[in-house]
DSSP file (Angstrom, degrees, kcal/mol; ACC not computed):
  #  RESIDUE AA STRUCTURE BP1 BP2  ACC     N-H-->O    O-->H-N    N-H-->O    O-->H-N    TCO  KAPPA ALPHA  PHI   PSI    X-CA   Y-CA   Z-CA
    1    1 A D              0   0    0      0, 0.0    29,-0.2     0, 0.0    30,-0.1   0.000 360.0 360.0 360.0 140.4  -45.2    6.0   -4.7
    2    2 A G        +     0   0    0     27,-2.5    28,-0.1     1,-0.2    29,-0.1   0.546 360.0 144.5  80.9   7.4  -45.7    8.7   -7.4
    3    3 A A        -     0   0    0     26,-0.3    29,-2.4     1,-0.1     2,-0.5  -0.300  49.3-123.3 -77.8 162.1  -49.2    7.6   -8.4
    4    4 A T  E     -a   32   0A   0     27,-0.2     2,-0.5    29,-0.0    29,-0.2  -0.929  23.2-160.9-105.7 130.7  -52.1    9.8   -9.4
    5    5 A L  E     -a   33   0A   0     27,-3.2    29,-3.0    -2,-0.5     2,-0.7  -0.952   5.7-158.8-117.2 115.6  -55.3    9.4   -7.3
    6    6 A C  E     -a   34   0A   0     -2,-0.5     2,-0.6    27,-0.2    29,-0.2  -0.860  15.9-164.5 -93.9 118.0  -58.6   10.7   -8.7
    7    7 A V        -     0   0    0     27,-3.1    29,-0.5    -2,-0.7     8,-0.1  -0.908   1.3-158.7-113.5 116.9  -60.9   11.2   -5.8
    8    8 A G        +     0   0    0     -2,-0.6     2,-0.1    27,-0.1    -1,-0.0  -0.082  41.5  80.5 -81.0-175.8  -64.7   11.6   -6.3
    9    9 A G  S    S-     0   0    0      6,-0.2     2,-0.4     1,-0.1    27,-0.3  -0.355  70.1-100.2 105.4 172.4  -67.3   13.1   -4.1
   10   10 A F  B >  S-D   13   0B   0      3,-2.7     3,-2.1    -2,-0.1     2,-0.4  -0.953  83.2 -38.1-136.4 114.3  -68.4   16.6   -3.5
   11   11 A G  T 3  S-     0   0    0     -2,-0.4    28,-0.1     1,-0.3    26,-0.1  -0.608 125.3 -32.1  66.5-124.7  -67.1   18.2   -0.3
   12   12 A L  T >  S+     0   0    0     -2,-0.4     3,-0.6    27,-0.1     2,-0.5   0.327 116.6 106.5-105.2   5.5  -67.2   15.3    2.2
   13   13 A C  B <  S-D   10   0B   0     -3,-2.1    -3,-2.7     1,-0.2     0, 0.0  -0.735  91.2  -0.2 -87.7 127.3  -70.3   13.7    0.5
   14   14 A G  T 3  S+     0   0    0     -2,-0.5    -1,-0.2    -5,-0.2    -6,-0.1   0.650  88.3 151.6  76.1  15.4  -69.6   10.6   -1.5
   15   15 A I    <   -     0   0    0     -3,-0.6     2,-2.0    -5,-0.1    -1,-0.2  -0.495  57.7-110.8 -78.5 151.2  -65.8   10.5   -0.9
   16   16 A P     >  +     0   0    0      0, 0.0     4,-2.5     0, 0.0     5,-0.2  -0.504  46.2 169.8 -80.8  75.1  -64.0    7.1   -0.9
   17   17 A E  H  > S+     0   0    0     -2,-2.0     4,-2.5     1,-0.2     5,-0.2   0.884  73.4  50.6 -56.5 -44.2  -63.2    7.1    2.8
   18   18 A N  H  > S+     0   0    0     -3,-0.2     4,-2.3     1,-0.2    -1,-0.2   0.899 111.0  49.2 -64.1 -40.1  -62.0    3.5    2.9
   19   19 A L  H  > S+     0   0    0      2,-0.2     4,-2.6     1,-0.2     5,-0.2   0.943 111.9  48.2 -62.1 -48.0  -59.7    4.1   -0.1
   20   20 A L  H  X S+     0   0    0     -4,-2.5     4,-2.2     1,-0.2    -2,-0.2   0.897 112.4  48.5 -62.7 -40.7  -58.2    7.2    1.5
   21   21 A N  H  X S+     0   0    0     -4,-2.5     4,-2.4    -5,-0.2    -1,-0.2   0.898 112.0  49.6 -64.5 -40.1  -57.7    5.4    4.8
   22   22 A A  H  X S+     0   0    0     -4,-2.3     4,-2.3     2,-0.2    -2,-0.2   0.902 111.1  48.8 -66.5 -41.1  -56.0    2.4    3.1
   23   23 A V  H  X>S+     0   0    0     -4,-2.6     4,-1.6     2,-0.2     5,-0.7   0.914 111.6  50.3 -64.1 -42.1  -53.7    4.7    1.1
   24   24 A R  H  <5S+     0   0    0     -4,-2.2    -2,-0.2    -5,-0.2     3,-0.2   0.934 113.3  45.0 -60.9 -46.0  -52.8    6.6    4.3
   25   25 A K  H  <5S+     0   0    0     -4,-2.4    -1,-0.2     1,-0.2    -2,-0.2   0.855 107.8  58.2 -67.3 -34.6  -52.0    3.3    6.1
   26   26 A Q  H  <5S-     0   0    0     -4,-2.3    -1,-0.2    -5,-0.2    -2,-0.2   0.832 100.3-141.4 -66.5 -32.0  -50.1    1.9    3.1
   27   27 A G  T  <5 +     0   0    0     -4,-1.6    -3,-0.1     1,-0.2    -2,-0.1   0.601  35.6 164.4  87.6  12.0  -47.8    4.9    3.4
   28   28 A C      < -     0   0    0     -5,-0.7     2,-0.2     1,-0.1    -1,-0.2  -0.279  20.0-155.4 -63.8 153.7  -47.1    5.7   -0.3
   29   29 A K        +     0   0    0      1,-0.2   -27,-2.5    25,-0.0   -26,-0.3  -0.679  58.1  41.1-124.9 173.6  -45.6    9.1   -1.0
   30   30 A N  S    S+     0   0    0     22,-0.4    24,-0.2    -2,-0.2     2,-0.2   0.842  73.5 170.3  56.4  40.7  -45.4   11.7   -3.7
   31   31 A L  E     - b   0  54A   0     22,-2.8    24,-2.9    -3,-0.2    25,-1.9  -0.496  32.6-142.1 -80.9 149.4  -49.0   11.3   -4.8
   32   32 A T  E     -ab   4  56A   0    -29,-2.4   -27,-3.2    23,-0.2     2,-0.5  -0.973  21.0-157.4-104.9 122.8  -50.8   13.6   -7.2
   33   33 A A  E     -ab   5  57A   0     23,-2.8    25,-3.1    -2,-0.5     2,-0.5  -0.885   8.0-167.5-105.5 129.7  -54.4   14.1   -6.0
   34   34 A V  E     +ab   6  58A   0    -29,-3.0   -27,-3.1    -2,-0.5     2,-0.3  -0.972  31.8 127.2-116.3 119.8  -57.1   15.1   -8.5
   35   35 A S        -     0   0    0     23,-2.4    25,-0.5    -2,-0.5    26,-0.2  -0.979  68.2-109.5-162.1 164.1  -60.4   16.2   -6.9
   36   36 A N  S    S+     0   0    0    -29,-0.5    25,-0.8   -27,-0.3     2,-0.3   0.644 103.5  16.3 -78.0 -10.9  -62.9   19.0   -6.8
   37   37 A N        -     0   0    0     23,-0.2    25,-0.2    21,-0.1     8,-0.1  -0.956  69.8-122.6-152.0 170.7  -61.7   19.9   -3.3
   38   38 A A        -     0   0    0     23,-0.5    11,-0.1     1,-0.4    30,-0.1   0.166  50.5-127.4-103.1  17.2  -58.9   19.3   -0.8
   39   39 A G        -     0   0    0      6,-0.2    25,-0.4   -28,-0.1    -1,-0.4  -0.213  34.0 -75.1  69.8-166.4  -61.0   17.9    2.0
   40   40 A V  B >   -E   43   0C   0      3,-1.5     3,-1.4    -3,-0.1     6,-0.2  -0.736  53.1 -84.3-121.8 175.1  -60.8   19.3    5.5
   41   41 A D  T 3  S+     0   0    0     23,-0.6     9,-0.2     1,-0.3    24,-0.1   0.836 124.1  24.0 -52.8 -41.0  -58.1   18.9    8.1
   42   42 A D  T 3  S+     0   0    0      8,-0.0     2,-0.3     5,-0.0    -1,-0.3   0.128 120.0  50.1-116.7  21.7  -59.3   15.6    9.5
   43   43 A A  B X  S-E   40   0C   0     -3,-1.4     3,-1.6     0, 0.0    -3,-1.5  -0.993  96.4  -0.8-154.7 158.0  -61.3   14.1    6.7
   44   44 A G  T >> S-     0   0    0     -2,-0.3     3,-1.7     1,-0.3     4,-0.5  -0.308 128.3 -11.4  63.5-143.2  -61.1   13.3    3.0
   45   45 A L  H 3> S+     0   0    0      1,-0.3     4,-2.2     2,-0.2     3,-0.4   0.684 122.8  81.8 -64.2 -16.5  -57.9   14.2    1.3
   46   46 A G  H <> S+     0   0    0     -3,-1.6     4,-2.6    -6,-0.2    -1,-0.3   0.827  85.3  58.8 -56.8 -31.7  -57.0   16.2    4.4
   47   47 A L  H <> S+     0   0    0     -3,-1.7     4,-1.5     2,-0.2    -1,-0.2   0.910 108.4  43.3 -64.5 -41.9  -55.8   12.9    5.9
   48   48 A L  H  <>S+     0   0    0     -4,-0.5     5,-2.7    -3,-0.4     6,-0.8   0.825 114.2  51.0 -74.5 -31.2  -53.3   12.4    3.1
   49   49 A L  H ><5S+     0   0    0     -4,-2.2     3,-1.5     3,-0.2    -2,-0.2   0.919 108.6  51.8 -68.0 -43.2  -52.2   16.0    3.2
   50   50 A K  H 3<5S+     0   0    0     -4,-2.6    -2,-0.2     1,-0.3    -1,-0.2   0.862 109.8  48.6 -62.4 -36.4  -51.7   15.9    7.0
   51   51 A S  T 3<5S-     0   0    0     -4,-1.5    -1,-0.3    -5,-0.2    -2,-0.2   0.360 113.7-121.0 -86.3   6.8  -49.5   12.8    6.6
   52   52 A R  T < 5S+     0   0    0     -3,-1.5   -22,-0.4     1,-0.1    -3,-0.2   0.815  74.8 128.2  61.6  34.6  -47.5   14.6    3.8
   53   53 A Q      < +     0   0    0     -5,-2.7   -22,-2.8   -24,-0.2     2,-0.5   0.655  50.3  79.0 -93.0 -17.2  -48.3   11.9    1.2
   54   54 A V  E     +b   31   0A   0     -6,-0.8   -22,-0.2   -24,-0.2     3,-0.1  -0.821  45.8 171.3 -97.3 126.0  -49.6   14.3   -1.4
   55   55 A K  E    S+     0   0A   0    -24,-2.9    23,-2.7    -2,-0.5     2,-0.4   0.740  70.8  26.9 -98.2 -32.0  -47.0   16.2   -3.4
   56   56 A R  E     -bc  32  78A   0    -25,-1.9   -23,-2.8    21,-0.2     2,-0.4  -0.995  64.1-161.8-138.6 139.0  -49.3   17.8   -6.0
   57   57 A M  E     -bc  33  79A   0     21,-2.6    23,-2.8    -2,-0.4     2,-0.6  -0.983   4.7-171.4-126.1 126.5  -53.0   18.8   -5.9
   58   58 A I  E     +bc  34  80A   0    -25,-3.1   -23,-2.4    -2,-0.4     2,-0.3  -0.973  34.5 138.4-113.7 115.5  -55.2   19.4   -8.9
   59   59 A A  E     - c   0  81A   0     21,-1.7    23,-2.5    -2,-0.6   -23,-0.2  -0.970  55.7-139.0-154.2 162.6  -58.5   20.8   -7.7
   60   60 A S  S    S+     0   0    0    -25,-0.5     2,-0.3    -2,-0.3    24,-0.2   0.610  95.8  28.3 -99.9 -16.7  -61.2   23.4   -8.4
   61   61 A Y        +     0   0    0    -25,-0.8   -23,-0.5   -26,-0.2    -1,-0.3  -0.985  52.0 161.3-146.3 132.3  -61.7   24.4   -4.7
   62   62 A V    >   +     0   0    0     -2,-0.3     3,-0.7   -25,-0.2     7,-0.1   0.223  36.4 120.7-132.5  15.2  -59.2   24.2   -1.9
   63   63 A G  T 3   +     0   0    0      1,-0.2    -1,-0.1     5,-0.1   -23,-0.1   0.253  60.8  50.6 -80.4   6.6  -60.7   26.5    0.7
   64   64 A E  T 3  S+     0   0    0    -25,-0.4   -23,-0.6    -3,-0.1     2,-0.5   0.047  82.0  94.2-130.2  32.6  -61.3   24.8    4.1
   65   65 A N    <>  -     0   0    0     -3,-0.7     4,-2.0   -25,-0.2     5,-0.1  -0.915  44.4-172.2-132.5 106.8  -58.1   23.0    4.9
   66   66 A K  H  > S+     0   0    0     -2,-0.5     4,-2.5     1,-0.2     5,-0.2   0.843  91.3  55.3 -65.3 -34.7  -55.5   24.6    7.1
   67   67 A T  H  > S+     0   0    0      2,-0.2     4,-2.7     1,-0.2     5,-0.2   0.926 107.1  50.3 -64.3 -43.8  -53.0   21.8    6.4
   68   68 A F  H  > S+     0   0    0      1,-0.2     4,-2.7     2,-0.2     5,-0.2   0.940 110.8  49.7 -56.1 -49.1  -53.3   22.5    2.7
   69   69 A E  H  X S+     0   0    0     -4,-2.0     4,-2.7     1,-0.2    -2,-0.2   0.923 111.9  47.4 -57.7 -47.7  -52.7   26.2    3.2
   70   70 A E  H  X S+     0   0    0     -4,-2.5     4,-1.4     1,-0.2     6,-0.2   0.927 113.2  47.5 -61.3 -47.0  -49.6   25.6    5.3
   71   71 A L  H  <>S+     0   0    0     -4,-2.7     5,-2.6     1,-0.2     6,-1.0   0.906 115.1  46.0 -62.8 -42.2  -48.1   23.1    2.8
   72   72 A Y  H ><5S+     0   0    0     -4,-2.7     3,-1.5    -5,-0.2    -2,-0.2   0.940 112.1  49.1 -66.7 -47.7  -48.8   25.4   -0.1
   73   73 A L  H 3<5S+     0   0    0     -4,-2.7    -1,-0.2     1,-0.3    -2,-0.2   0.732 112.5  48.8 -68.3 -21.4  -47.5   28.5    1.5
   74   74 A T  T 3<5S-     0   0    0     -4,-1.4    -1,-0.3    -5,-0.2    -2,-0.2   0.313 116.5-111.7 -99.3   8.3  -44.3   26.8    2.6
   75   75 A G  T < 5S+     0   0    0     -3,-1.5    -3,-0.2     2,-0.2    -2,-0.1   0.652  86.3 116.7  76.2  15.7  -43.6   25.3   -0.8
   76   76 A Q      < +     0   0    0     -5,-2.6     2,-0.4    -6,-0.2    -4,-0.2   0.500  70.0  51.6 -92.6  -4.5  -44.3   21.7    0.2
   77   77 A L  S    S-     0   0    0     -6,-1.0     2,-0.4    -5,-0.2   -21,-0.2  -0.989  70.5-144.9-138.5 125.9  -47.3   21.3   -2.1
   78   78 A E  E     -c   56   0A   0    -23,-2.7   -21,-2.6    -2,-0.4     2,-0.4  -0.716  24.0-161.7 -84.3 138.9  -47.7   22.0   -5.8
   79   79 A V  E     -c   57   0A   0     -2,-0.4     2,-0.5   -23,-0.2   -21,-0.2  -0.984  19.3-174.4-130.0 133.3  -51.1   23.3   -6.7
   80   80 A E  E     -c   58   0A   0    -23,-2.8   -21,-1.7    -2,-0.4     2,-0.5  -0.924  16.2-156.0-122.5 103.3  -53.0   23.4  -10.0
   81   81 A L  E     -c   59   0A   0     -2,-0.5   -21,-0.2   -23,-0.2   -23,-0.1  -0.686  17.5-179.5 -80.4 127.2  -56.3   25.3   -9.6
   82   82 A T        -     0   0    0    -23,-2.5     5,-0.1    -2,-0.5    -2,-0.0  -0.994  31.8-109.4-131.3 128.3  -58.6   24.2  -12.4
   83   83 A P     >  -     0   0    0      0, 0.0     4,-2.8     0, 0.0     5,-0.2  -0.227  35.0-113.2 -55.3 148.4  -62.2   25.4  -13.0
   84   84 A Q  H  > S+     0   0    0      1,-0.2     4,-2.4     2,-0.2     5,-0.2   0.879 114.9  47.6 -53.9 -46.3  -64.8   22.7  -12.2
   85   85 A G  H  > S+     0   0    0      1,-0.2     4,-2.2     2,-0.2    -1,-0.2   0.893 113.1  48.4 -65.1 -39.6  -66.0   22.3  -15.8
   86   86 A T  H  > S+     0   0    0      2,-0.2     4,-2.6     1,-0.2    -2,-0.2   0.897 110.6  51.7 -66.3 -41.0  -62.4   22.1  -17.1
   87   87 A L  H  X S+     0   0    0     -4,-2.8     4,-2.2     2,-0.2    -2,-0.2   0.935 110.6  48.2 -60.6 -46.8  -61.6   19.5  -14.4
   88   88 A A  H  X S+     0   0    0     -4,-2.4     4,-2.4    -5,-0.2    -2,-0.2   0.908 112.8  48.2 -60.9 -42.8  -64.6   17.4  -15.4
   89   89 A E  H  X S+     0   0    0     -4,-2.2     4,-2.9     2,-0.2     5,-0.2   0.884 109.2  52.4 -68.1 -38.2  -63.7   17.6  -19.1
   90   90 A R  H  X S+     0   0    0     -4,-2.6     4,-2.4     2,-0.2    -1,-0.2   0.905 111.7  46.9 -63.2 -40.4  -60.1   16.7  -18.5
   91   91 A L  H  X S+     0   0    0     -4,-2.2     4,-2.3     2,-0.2    -2,-0.2   0.916 113.4  48.4 -66.4 -42.7  -61.2   13.6  -16.5
   92   92 A R  H  X S+     0   0    0     -4,-2.4     4,-1.3     2,-0.2    -2,-0.2   0.933 113.0  47.6 -62.3 -46.1  -63.7   12.6  -19.2
   93   93 A A  H  <>S+     0   0    0     -4,-2.9     5,-3.1     1,-0.2     4,-0.3   0.909 111.1  50.9 -63.1 -42.4  -61.1   13.1  -22.0
   94   94 A G  H ><5S+     0   0    0     -4,-2.4     3,-1.3     1,-0.2    -1,-0.2   0.899 107.8  52.8 -61.1 -40.7  -58.6   11.0  -20.0
   95   95 A G  H 3<5S+     0   0    0     -4,-2.3    -1,-0.2     1,-0.3    -2,-0.2   0.786 109.0  50.4 -63.9 -27.6  -61.1    8.3  -19.5
   96   96 A A  T 3<5S-     0   0    0     -4,-1.3    -1,-0.3    -3,-0.3    -2,-0.2   0.416 123.0-106.4 -90.0   0.5  -61.7    8.3  -23.3
   97   97 A G  T < 5S+     0   0    0     -3,-1.3    -3,-0.2    -4,-0.3    -2,-0.1   0.637  77.8 133.7  85.3  14.4  -57.9    8.0  -24.0
   98   98 A I      < -     0   0    0     -5,-3.1    -1,-0.3    -6,-0.2    -2,-0.2  -0.879  59.2-124.0 -99.6 119.5  -57.6   11.6  -25.1
   99   99 A P              0   0    0      0, 0.0    -5,-0.0     0, 0.0    -6,-0.0  -0.397 360.0 360.0 -62.6 132.7  -54.6   13.5  -23.5
  100  100 A A              0   0    0    -10,-0.1    -9,-0.1    -2,-0.1   -10,-0.1   0.360 360.0 360.0-135.9 360.0  -55.8   16.6  -21.8
């Protein structure tokens, strides 16, 4: 509970499907998800959004997920929109031990 999950891939290509399914089955809550997108309703991060396991989303694109929209508009999801280049640099800096 409360972990930060960095999810790779672009759209639904190259996403860690097995990881996302395992996290969903494990049932942890209050996750912060970092990704370039929010998945779609029934795939990718959309699965964790649908099961209400994600509390905060840091992403550069969030546009094709009705569950995301509902959670955000009802105040159940914190959202930090970050431009793609800034998101990539923050991840690179974090990997190098530089707070970003």
